[in-house]
Structure formats: C-alpha cells, structure tokens
C-alpha positions as CSV (number, residue, x, y, z in Angstrom):
1,M,11.0,-6.5,-29.3
2,T,8.2,-8.3,-27.8
3,K,5.6,-5.8,-26.5
4,F,4.0,-6.3,-23.4
5,F,1.2,-4.3,-21.4
6,I,0.8,-4.8,-17.3
7,D,-2.7,-4.6,-15.5
8,Q,-2.4,-4.1,-12.0
9,H,-4.7,-5.2,-9.2
10,G,-4.3,-5.5,-5.4
11,C,-2.5,-3.6,-2.8
12,S,0.9,-2.1,-2.9
13,K,2.9,-5.3,-2.1
14,N,1.8,-6.6,-5.4
15,Q,2.3,-3.3,-7.4
16,T,6.0,-4.1,-6.4
17,D,6.0,-7.4,-7.7
18,G,4.5,-5.5,-11.0
19,E,7.2,-3.4,-10.8
20,L,9.7,-6.1,-10.7
21,I,8.0,-8.3,-13.4
22,V,8.5,-5.2,-16.0
23,G,11.9,-4.9,-14.6
24,Y,12.7,-8.5,-15.0
25,L,11.2,-8.4,-19.0
26,S,12.6,-5.3,-19.5
27,K,16.2,-6.8,-19.3
28,Q,15.4,-9.4,-22.2
29,D,13.6,-9.0,-25.4
30,F,10.7,-7.6,-24.2
31,Q,9.2,-4.1,-23.9
32,L,6.6,-2.1,-21.8
33,T,3.7,-0.2,-23.5
34,Q,0.8,1.5,-21.9
35,N,-1.4,1.0,-25.1
36,P,-2.9,-2.7,-24.5
37,E,-3.8,-2.4,-28.3
38,E,-0.4,-3.1,-29.3
39,A,0.7,-5.6,-27.0
40,E,1.5,-8.9,-27.5
41,F,1.2,-10.1,-24.2
42,I,-1.2,-8.7,-21.3
43,I,-0.1,-9.7,-17.9
44,I,-2.8,-9.0,-15.1
45,N,-1.1,-8.9,-12.0
46,S,-4.3,-9.8,-10.1
47,C,-5.7,-9.8,-6.2
48,G,-6.8,-12.9,-4.4
49,F,-7.1,-11.3,-0.8
50,I,-10.8,-11.0,-0.4
51,E,-13.8,-11.9,-2.5
52,S,-14.4,-8.6,-4.0
53,A,-10.9,-8.3,-5.2
54,K,-11.2,-11.8,-6.7
55,K,-14.0,-10.7,-8.8
56,E,-12.5,-7.7,-9.9
57,S,-9.2,-9.9,-11.3
58,I,-11.7,-12.6,-13.3
59,D,-13.6,-9.8,-14.6
60,A,-10.1,-7.9,-15.9
61,V,-9.5,-11.3,-17.7
62,Y,-12.8,-11.1,-19.5
63,S,-13.0,-7.5,-20.5
64,I,-9.2,-7.6,-21.8
65,H,-9.8,-11.1,-23.7
66,E,-13.3,-9.5,-25.2
67,N,-11.2,-5.8,-26.1
68,Y,-8.0,-7.2,-26.9
69,P,-8.5,-10.7,-28.8
70,Q,-5.2,-10.2,-30.4
71,A,-3.6,-10.2,-27.1
72,K,-2.2,-13.6,-25.1
73,I,-3.5,-13.1,-21.7
74,I,-0.8,-14.2,-18.6
75,L,-2.4,-14.0,-15.3
76,T,0.0,-13.1,-12.5
77,G,0.0,-12.3,-8.7
78,C,-1.8,-13.3,-5.4
79,L,-5.1,-14.9,-7.1
80,A,-2.7,-16.9,-10.0
81,Q,-0.7,-18.5,-6.9
82,R,-3.5,-19.8,-5.0
83,Y,-5.8,-21.2,-7.7
84,A,-3.1,-22.1,-10.8
85,D,-4.9,-25.1,-11.7
86,M,-8.1,-24.4,-11.5
87,L,-8.3,-21.1,-12.9
88,S,-5.7,-22.4,-16.1
89,E,-8.8,-25.4,-16.6
90,S,-11.7,-23.1,-16.8
91,M,-10.3,-19.6,-18.2
92,P,-9.6,-20.6,-21.9
93,E,-9.1,-16.9,-22.0
94,L,-5.5,-17.2,-20.5
95,T,-2.7,-17.8,-22.2
96,G,-0.7,-18.6,-19.2
97,V,-0.9,-18.9,-15.0
98,F,2.2,-17.7,-13.4
99,G,1.9,-16.7,-10.1
100,N,3.8,-14.8,-7.4
101,G,6.7,-17.2,-5.6
102,D,10.3,-16.3,-7.8
103,L,8.9,-13.4,-10.3
104,S,12.6,-13.9,-11.5
105,K,11.7,-16.9,-13.7
106,I,8.8,-14.7,-15.1
107,V,11.4,-14.2,-18.2
108,S,11.7,-17.9,-19.2
109,F,8.0,-18.7,-18.5
110,M,7.4,-16.0,-21.2
111,K,9.9,-17.0,-23.3
112,E,8.2,-20.6,-23.3
113,L,4.8,-18.6,-24.2
114,S,6.2,-17.3,-27.4
115,K,6.4,-20.6,-28.3
116,E,2.8,-21.3,-28.2
117,A,3.4,-23.8,-25.4
118,P,0.6,-22.5,-23.0
119,F,1.2,-23.6,-19.3
120,T,1.0,-23.0,-15.4
121,Q,3.9,-22.2,-13.7
122,T,4.1,-21.3,-9.8
123,F,7.3,-21.6,-7.7
124,P,7.2,-21.8,-3.7
125,Q,7.0,-18.8,-1.4
126,Q,10.9,-18.6,-0.4
127,G,13.0,-15.3,0.3
128,V,11.8,-11.8,-1.0
129,C,12.1,-11.0,-4.3
130,G,13.9,-8.0,-5.4
131,G,15.7,-6.3,-8.5
132,Q,15.7,-3.3,-10.9
133,R,12.3,-1.6,-10.7
134,P,13.0,0.7,-14.4
135,V,9.0,1.6,-14.0
136,L,7.1,2.8,-10.9
137,F,3.5,2.9,-10.7
138,N,3.5,5.6,-8.2
139,Y,2.9,9.4,-9.0
140,P,7.0,11.2,-9.2
141,S,8.9,11.0,-6.5
142,S,7.0,8.4,-4.0
143,A,8.0,4.5,-4.1
144,Y,7.6,1.4,-2.2
145,V,10.1,-1.1,-0.8
146,K,9.5,-4.0,0.3
147,I,11.1,-5.3,3.4
148,T,9.4,-8.5,4.5
149,E,7.2,-11.3,2.5
150,G,4.5,-13.5,3.8
151,C,3.1,-13.3,7.3
152,S,3.4,-15.9,10.2
153,N,0.5,-14.2,12.5
154,H,-2.3,-16.2,11.6
155,C,-5.3,-14.1,11.9
156,S,-8.1,-16.8,11.4
157,F,-10.1,-14.5,8.9
158,C,-6.7,-13.9,6.1
159,A,-5.8,-15.9,3.8
160,I,-2.0,-14.2,3.3
161,P,-0.2,-17.1,5.1
162,L,-1.8,-19.5,2.0
163,I,-1.4,-16.9,-0.7
164,R,2.6,-15.5,0.3
165,G,3.6,-18.2,2.9
166,E,5.3,-17.9,6.3
167,L,7.2,-14.7,7.0
168,R,10.2,-13.9,5.5
169,S,13.0,-10.6,6.0
170,R,14.7,-9.2,3.6
171,P,18.5,-8.4,4.4
172,Q,19.2,-5.0,5.5
173,K,22.1,-4.6,3.3
174,E,19.4,-5.3,0.2
175,I,17.2,-2.9,1.8
176,L,19.6,-0.2,2.8
177,E,20.9,-0.2,-1.3
178,E,17.6,-0.2,-2.5
179,I,16.7,3.1,-0.6
180,K,19.9,4.6,-1.6
181,S,19.3,4.0,-5.2
182,L,16.0,5.3,-5.1
183,V,17.2,8.4,-3.5
184,E,19.8,8.9,-5.6
185,D,17.4,8.6,-8.8
186,G,15.7,11.5,-7.1
187,I,12.8,9.8,-5.1
188,Y,11.7,11.8,-2.0
189,E,9.3,9.3,-0.3
190,I,10.1,5.9,0.4
191,N,7.0,3.9,1.7
192,L,8.3,1.1,3.9
193,I,5.7,-2.0,3.2
194,G,5.0,-5.6,4.2
195,Q,2.3,-7.7,5.9
196,D,3.8,-6.7,9.0
197,L,6.6,-4.1,9.4
198,A,6.6,-5.1,13.2
199,A,7.2,-8.7,12.8
200,Y,10.4,-7.9,10.5
201,G,13.8,-10.2,11.4
202,S,11.7,-12.1,14.0
203,E,12.5,-15.3,12.3
204,V,14.8,-17.9,14.3
205,D,17.7,-17.5,12.0
206,F,17.3,-13.6,11.3
207,Q,20.9,-12.9,10.8
208,D,20.8,-9.0,10.9
209,K,19.9,-7.9,14.2
210,T,22.5,-6.1,15.6
211,D,21.4,-4.9,19.2
212,E,19.6,-7.8,21.1
213,K,17.9,-4.9,23.2
214,K,16.5,-3.5,20.0
215,S,13.8,-4.8,17.7
216,P,15.0,-5.6,14.0
217,L,12.7,-3.3,12.8
218,A,14.8,-0.7,14.7
219,C,18.0,-2.0,14.2
220,L,16.8,-1.4,10.3
221,M,15.6,2.2,10.7
222,E,19.0,3.2,12.8
223,K,20.9,2.5,9.5
224,I,18.6,3.8,7.1
225,S,19.3,7.2,9.8
226,E,23.1,6.9,8.6
227,L,22.0,7.3,5.0
228,P,22.5,11.0,3.5
229,G,20.1,12.7,1.5
230,D,16.7,14.8,1.3
231,F,14.1,12.0,1.8
232,V,11.1,10.9,4.2
233,I,10.3,7.5,5.1
234,R,6.7,5.9,6.0
235,L,6.0,2.9,7.8
236,L,2.7,1.1,6.3
237,Y,0.9,-1.7,8.5
238,I,2.6,-2.4,12.1
239,H,0.2,-5.3,13.8
240,P,-0.6,-3.7,17.2
241,D,0.0,-7.2,19.2
242,H,3.5,-7.0,18.9
243,F,4.1,-3.0,18.5
244,N,7.9,-1.8,18.4
245,H,8.0,1.0,20.9
246,D,11.8,1.2,20.3
247,I,10.9,2.8,17.1
248,L,9.3,6.2,18.8
249,D,12.6,7.4,19.9
250,L,14.2,7.1,16.4
251,M,11.1,8.9,15.0
252,K,11.9,11.5,17.4
253,K,15.7,12.0,16.6
254,D,15.1,11.6,12.6
255,S,12.2,14.1,11.6
256,R,13.0,11.7,8.2
257,F,10.8,9.6,9.4
258,L,7.1,10.6,9.3
259,H,5.3,10.2,12.6
260,Y,2.4,8.2,10.4
261,F,1.2,4.9,11.7
262,D,-0.7,2.3,10.2
263,I,-1.7,-0.2,12.8
264,P,-5.1,-2.4,11.6
265,F,-6.9,-3.1,14.9
266,Q,-9.8,-4.6,13.0
267,S,-12.1,-4.7,15.9
268,G,-12.8,-2.9,19.4
269,D,-14.7,-6.3,21.1
270,D,-12.5,-8.4,23.1
271,K,-14.3,-11.3,22.2
272,I,-13.7,-11.0,18.3
273,I,-10.5,-10.0,18.8
274,K,-9.8,-13.4,20.1
275,A,-11.7,-15.3,17.6
276,M,-9.8,-13.2,15.3
277,N,-6.5,-15.2,16.9
278,R,-4.9,-12.1,18.0
279,T,-3.7,-11.5,21.5
280,G,-4.4,-8.2,22.4
281,S,-7.8,-6.3,23.8
282,R,-9.4,-3.4,23.3
283,D,-7.9,-1.7,26.7
284,Q,-4.5,-2.9,25.3
285,Y,-5.2,-1.3,22.0
286,T,-6.5,2.0,23.4
287,K,-3.1,2.3,25.7
288,L,-1.1,1.5,22.8
289,V,-2.7,4.3,20.9
290,E,-2.2,6.7,24.1
291,S,1.9,5.8,24.2
292,I,2.5,6.9,20.9
293,R,0.5,10.2,21.1
294,K,2.1,10.6,24.4
295,A,5.8,10.0,22.7
296,L,4.8,12.1,19.1
297,P,2.0,14.4,19.9
298,D,1.3,15.5,16.7
299,C,1.3,11.6,14.9
300,A,-1.4,10.5,12.2
301,I,-3.2,7.0,12.7
302,R,-4.4,5.1,10.6
303,T,-6.4,1.7,11.0
304,T,-8.4,-0.4,9.8
305,F,-11.9,-2.2,11.3
306,L,-13.9,-5.6,9.5
307,T,-17.3,-5.9,10.1
308,G,-19.5,-8.9,10.0
309,F,-16.5,-10.9,11.5
310,P,-18.3,-14.7,12.4
311,G,-20.4,-14.1,15.6
312,E,-20.2,-10.8,16.0
313,S,-23.1,-9.4,17.7
314,D,-25.2,-6.0,17.5
315,E,-23.2,-5.6,21.3
316,N,-20.0,-6.6,19.8
317,A,-20.5,-3.7,16.8
318,E,-20.9,-1.8,19.0
319,N,-18.0,-1.8,21.3
320,T,-16.3,-1.7,18.3
321,R,-17.7,1.5,17.6
322,G,-17.0,3.0,20.9
323,F,-13.5,2.1,20.8
324,L,-13.5,4.2,17.0
325,A,-14.7,7.1,19.2
326,D,-12.4,6.6,22.1
327,I,-9.0,6.1,20.0
328,K,-10.3,8.8,17.0
329,P,-7.8,7.6,14.4
330,S,-7.1,10.1,11.7
331,W,-7.9,7.6,9.1
332,S,-9.3,4.9,9.1
333,G,-10.9,1.9,6.4
334,C,-13.9,-0.4,7.0
335,F,-14.5,-3.8,4.9
336,P,-17.3,-6.2,5.2
337,Y,-16.0,-9.9,6.2
338,S,-15.1,-12.0,3.1
339,R,-15.4,-15.8,3.7
340,E,-12.2,-17.4,2.6
341,E,-11.8,-21.0,2.2
342,D,-8.8,-22.9,3.9
343,T,-8.9,-20.1,6.7
344,P,-9.9,-21.2,10.7
345,A,-12.9,-18.6,10.1
346,Y,-14.6,-20.1,7.2
347,S,-16.3,-22.7,9.8
348,F,-17.2,-20.2,12.5
349,K,-20.3,-20.1,12.9
350,P,-23.3,-17.8,13.6
351,R,-22.4,-16.2,10.1
352,V,-23.3,-12.0,9.9
353,S,-25.5,-11.7,6.8
354,A,-24.0,-9.4,4.2
355,K,-26.4,-6.6,4.5
356,V,-25.3,-6.5,8.5
357,A,-22.1,-6.2,8.0
358,R,-22.3,-3.7,5.2
359,K,-24.6,-1.8,7.6
360,R,-22.2,-1.7,10.2
361,A,-18.8,-0.7,8.0
362,D,-21.2,2.3,7.2
363,L,-21.8,3.3,10.7
364,L,-18.3,3.0,11.8
365,E,-17.2,5.2,8.3
366,E,-19.8,8.1,9.0
367,L,-18.2,8.1,12.5
368,Q,-14.6,8.5,10.9
369,A,-15.7,10.8,8.6
370,Q,-16.7,13.2,11.4
371,I,-13.4,12.4,13.5
372,T,-11.6,13.0,10.2
373,A,-13.2,16.4,9.3
374,G,-12.5,17.8,13.1
375,K,-9.0,15.9,12.5
376,L,-8.4,17.9,9.7
377,E,-9.6,21.5,10.9
378,E,-6.6,21.5,12.9
379,Y,-4.4,22.2,10.3
380,V,-6.3,24.7,9.0
381,G,-4.2,28.0,9.2
382,Q,-1.1,26.1,9.5
383,E,2.0,25.5,6.8
384,V,2.8,22.3,5.9
385,S,5.0,20.5,3.0
386,V,3.0,18.9,0.1
387,L,4.1,16.3,-2.3
388,V,2.7,17.5,-5.5
389,E,0.9,14.6,-7.6
390,E,-0.8,16.1,-10.5
391,I,-1.7,19.5,-12.2
392,I,-5.3,20.2,-12.4
393,T,-5.7,21.6,-16.3
394,P,-8.5,24.5,-16.4
395,P,-11.6,24.5,-18.3
396,E,-10.5,26.9,-21.7
397,D,-13.1,29.4,-20.4
398,D,-11.7,29.5,-16.7
399,K,-10.5,33.3,-16.7
400,S,-9.6,33.1,-12.6
401,G,-6.2,33.3,-13.3
402,E,-5.8,30.3,-10.7
403,G,-4.1,27.4,-11.1
404,L,-4.9,23.9,-9.1
405,A,-2.9,21.1,-8.2
406,I,-3.4,17.8,-6.1
407,G,-0.9,16.8,-3.8
408,R,-0.6,14.8,-0.4
409,A,0.9,16.0,3.2
410,W,2.9,13.8,5.4
411,F,-0.2,12.6,7.4
412,Q,-1.9,11.6,3.9
413,A,-0.7,8.1,2.8
414,P,-0.7,7.5,-1.2
415,D,-4.0,5.7,-2.6
416,V,-5.3,5.1,0.7
417,D,-6.3,8.9,2.5
418,G,-7.3,12.3,1.0
419,N,-5.2,14.8,-0.9
420,L,-4.7,18.6,-0.4
421,V,-5.7,21.0,-3.1
422,I,-3.0,23.3,-4.0
423,R,-4.2,26.7,-5.3
424,Y,-1.5,28.9,-7.1
425,D,-1.3,32.2,-9.4
426,L,-1.0,31.3,-13.0
427,D,0.2,34.9,-13.8
428,D,3.2,34.2,-11.5
429,E,6.0,32.1,-13.8
430,S,7.6,31.4,-10.5
431,Q,4.9,29.8,-9.3
432,K,4.1,27.6,-11.9
433,Q,7.5,26.4,-12.4
434,A,7.4,25.3,-8.5
435,I,4.3,23.5,-9.4
436,K,5.3,20.0,-11.1
437,P,4.5,16.5,-10.2
438,G,7.1,15.2,-8.0
439,A,8.2,18.4,-6.4
440,V,7.9,19.3,-2.8
441,V,6.3,23.1,-2.0
442,N,5.1,24.6,1.0
443,V,1.3,25.3,1.4
444,K,-0.8,27.3,4.0
445,V,-3.9,25.5,4.8
446,L,-7.1,27.6,4.1
447,A,-9.7,24.8,4.5
448,S,-11.1,21.6,5.2
449,T,-13.3,20.4,2.7
450,G,-14.6,16.6,4.1
451,V,-11.6,14.3,3.7
452,D,-9.5,16.9,1.7
453,L,-7.7,20.0,2.5
454,D,-7.4,22.9,0.6
455,G,-4.5,25.5,0.3
456,R,-2.5,28.1,-0.9
457,F,1.0,28.2,-2.4
458,L,3.7,29.3,-0.2
459,S,7.0,28.3,-1.7
460,L,9.2,25.8,-3.2
461,K,10.5,23.6,-0.8
462,R,12.5,20.7,-2.9
463,D,12.6,20.8,-6.7
464,L,11.8,17.8,-8.9
465,C,15.0,15.8,-9.2
466,K,16.2,16.0,-12.9
467,K,18.1,12.9,-12.6
468,T,15.4,10.3,-11.6
469,E,15.9,7.3,-14.1
470,H,12.5,6.2,-13.5
471,K,9.2,6.1,-15.3
472,F,6.1,7.0,-13.3
473,I,2.8,5.3,-14.6
474,F,-0.4,6.0,-12.2
C-alpha cells in the first residue's frame, strides 16, 4: 500500500474535497497516514481565495519540501485549480498539480505520478463531486455536507466563480442519502455548506424543485425533515440579497434545524454594497435581520464584513460600523479587502491602503467583541446542550478534582465561533463516562468569558454513537 499524508487548508468546502480525495484514494492502493515522515506522497489541499490564504498554501509547499524531502508533493485545491500551469512551472518542489475539478480522477492522476511522470492535470468545473468519506477532518459527531458548488452571484471582489465555476446544485436524492448515511453512522451535527445556500436549485434546468410556491432550499429542507433520527442541521452561508424567507416556518416546525444564520453582509454602506455588485441596501439588510428575529426570537446571527474595499471612505466605513451596531449579530468576522486579479474590483479606484483597511477591521472587531459579550451574558444561568469536542488533560499536580472539556452549543458553529468550557467532577465515574468527544451533554452556563462560555455538567443527553464508521482527524 502506498502511504499518503494530506495537509488541509482553506474553508469547509475545501475540507469536504479533501475528505473525498481520501475516500477515492483509500478505495485503491493508497493508505492515509497521519505521520508525514512515512508518507510517499504529501497532498497539500490548497486555498486560493485571498492573498494571505495563497501565501499560506505556497509556504506549506516550501516547508514540507524542506522537512520531508522523501515525499513527492502534490498540490490540489483552489490555488492549484486557478494557477496550475504557473505553479508547476515556477515551483520545482512540486511533483504534480491536480486542481479541484473532477476529484474522482485523483486515483489515475496519482498512479501516473507513481510512474515517475510528474505532470499537471485540471478538469472543468461540472456538477458537484460526491462519494464516500471514510475520514472526516472534524471533531467526532460533526460533519459538513456540500449541497452546491460554484457561485453565480459574481460579487465584484470575489474570485470564487473564477476558481469553482458557476453555480451547480446537488440532486436532493444524493444529499438525503448522504445525510441519512451520516446519521446512521452516528453523526449528530450536519452542517449544510455551499458558496450560497440561498441559491440552491436556482438553475434553470434544476429538476428537484417539487413545489413552485417554495424555494428549492425549502423543498430540500422539507425532505430532510422527513428523515428519522437524533441529529441537528445547521445552514452555513446564505446570501442576503435572496434570503429564503420560506425556510423560517420549517425551522419553527422542526427543532432539529438550528436557529443559526450565517449571512455575510460585507458592508453596511449603500454605495459600497452597490460597488460590490450586490442588489441589497443597508435598510433592506436591517429589515432582513428584524424579520428573522421576529420569526425566531432565539436565533443566532453571524455575518462577515470586508473593510478597505476600493472607494471606501471614512464615512462609508462609519456607516458599516453603525450598521453593525444596529443589527447586533451574535458573531461577525472582519477581513481587509484582498485585491484579486481578474475580478472586477481589481481595477477599481481609489484604492484603500492596507493599514487603513486593517484599522477599520480592528474597529469593527472591537465593537463586535462588545456585542458578543452582551449576547453571551444572556445565556448565563440557562441550561444548554453542548456537543463535546475534546477533553483537557489536567496537570499532574492538579488536586482540584475538577475535569475540563471543550464543546460547542447550538449557537456556536465549528471553527468560527467561540466555545463552551464544561466543568465536571473527576471523582464521579458517571460524569467521567459521559464526558467524551462526540457526546452531547446538558450544561448549566455559569459565566461569559469574552467570546467563550463557562458551564457545569448537568447530565448526559446523547452518548457517543458506538457504531460510527468514520475516523476523525482534527
């Protein structure tokens, strides 16, 4: 068996691609190892979304080449798809460049490489790749399920359509079968992902829309709701310009749909919103938040802001800050604008300096920290369900008898939001048995500590499913 190691970069969509690559290779004569020193091939699954992500992936190539000279280095992912020829010509450290088009071709690609014939191979962006994922790069009991690929929104700053192509929606049947399989394997938290879930099924030739009065996303969610099982569904990334309001009633009816919304507004200034090639406005976005909260008062809202977009003045930036203060999301991320070649905004002027863009992001982050702290205080004294992610091993000289674990409540999405620290009694064998990665426990929230919460174990809600067939790498 030929051993390979995979080095993951980028977003959750790229993560599922990496999991599929492992699945395809594992069916053949390849074996995944978690020790890069014994790997014949090291696959770097790269990100190419913004400049800092590109640099991280390129630096990974140099670092791996230096530290593991025995390995042949394969570059896959978004950076490889977008700059395949350039990278293969300029980086002799690479044995091959594959891209992220048709991932099922990775087996034949790797077998060609094993014959000492380095080459570059990318495939057109068609359909949505699917398949078995025997390894998940998650903590236990949590998984991502991709329902769309590519994007047709064409925001002026975004290179995603250049990298992953136009929107393609995955058939309902495939999605439902994957969710059912994951739940049967013991997965509790299903995170639906795509560049824009609101656009699911919006293609002219999409066949799975079963009710013309409902959005395809709502139709899909109705089908998911019919699945039996103890699981929860989180929706990640819904573009604000065409938010699917008909999903709100479904979320009221089935409590397994978490009242969590990831809506990247990017700006709160009408001039900048328009320059970003978006059709909404600050007023429309404010009303959207109000309508969601009216329907689901307990909801958590996450958003994203882009600072330093070309032409953004101090007044525009202040308008965004005012918008953030008005809508008060539970969480938000703030990123300085990255100038990406071949996007419309690449040529926009006047440009904003990196220093000013960073300062504006810092101001938004400071304000969000205050808002988040206030939001989290509302949970103090409440009982919440928490998905346990990892156990903190106490120091040898710790005589307190208190155990610590880290997990996430429903209003904390993986990787991007805060965590909840779970305190439990090490002398209580039943508590020790209950607190394990992948289990769901009931916790009383004791305090808010910045972006995290502190709580005390109350009871076991759902044990870690013993029949799970997946391995978890995190």
